[in-house]
C-alpha positions in Angstrom: 3.7 49.8 -28.9 5.9 52.4 -27.1 8.1 55.2 -28.4 11.1 54.3 -30.6 14.7 54.9 -29.5 14.8 58.2 -31.5 11.6 59.5 -29.8 13.0 58.9 -26.3 16.2 60.8 -26.9 17.0 64.2 -25.2 16.2 67.3 -27.3 19.9 68.0 -28.2 20.2 64.4 -29.5 17.1 64.5 -31.7 17.9 63.7 -35.3 21.3 62.1 -34.7 22.0 58.7 -36.0 23.1 55.9 -33.6 26.6 56.3 -34.9 26.7 60.0 -34.3 25.3 59.6 -30.8 28.0 56.9 -30.1 30.7 59.3 -31.3 29.4 62.1 -29.2 29.4 59.9 -26.1 33.0 58.5 -26.8 34.6 61.9 -27.6 35.8 62.7 -24.0 37.5 59.3 -23.8 39.1 59.6 -27.2 40.4 63.0 -26.2 41.8 61.6 -23.0 43.6 58.9 -24.9 45.2 61.4 -27.2 46.4 63.5 -24.3 47.9 60.4 -22.8 49.8 59.6 -26.0 50.8 63.2 -26.5 52.3 63.6 -23.0 54.4 60.4 -23.4 55.6 61.4 -26.8 56.5 65.0 -25.7 58.4 63.9 -22.5 60.2 60.9 -24.1 61.1 63.1 -27.0 62.5 65.8 -24.7 64.5 63.2 -22.9 65.8 61.8 -26.2 66.8 65.3 -27.3 68.6 65.9 -23.9 70.4 62.6 -24.2 71.7 63.6 -27.7 72.8 67.0 -26.4 74.6 65.6 -23.4 76.2 62.7 -25.4 74.9 60.1 -23.0 75.5 56.4 -24.0 72.8 55.3 -21.6 69.4 57.0 -22.3 68.8 58.2 -18.8 66.9 61.3 -19.8 64.8 59.3 -22.2 63.9 56.9 -19.5 63.1 59.7 -17.0 61.1 61.5 -19.6 59.1 58.4 -20.5 58.3 57.7 -16.8 57.2 61.3 -16.3 55.1 61.3 -19.4 53.4 58.0 -18.5 52.7 59.2 -14.9 51.4 62.6 -15.9 49.4 61.2 -18.8 47.8 58.5 -16.7 46.9 60.9 -13.9 45.3 63.2 -16.5 43.5 60.3 -18.2 42.1 58.9 -15.0 40.9 62.3 -13.8 39.0 62.9 -17.0 37.7 59.3 -17.2 36.4 59.4 -13.6 34.9 62.9 -14.0 33.2 61.9 -17.2 32.0 58.6 -15.7 30.1 60.4 -12.9 27.9 62.4 -15.3 
């Protein structure tokens, strides 16, 4: 009979449960997801605030802010996901 899963792990992973190991491996992707959400919220919120200050009936700044947040957030997310996937 061969070594168990815990015996085959790298030294820095020794003693971690399977759940802790899964959380460690998922952490970069969770962080990338939060940065995507944060960029959308910040840019859309800034657009909403500008629309309120300018008194716009049509939410142009909110739409532009949302598009900028989605674009920037996706670029950041994909860069991190691709970089992490190569390891």
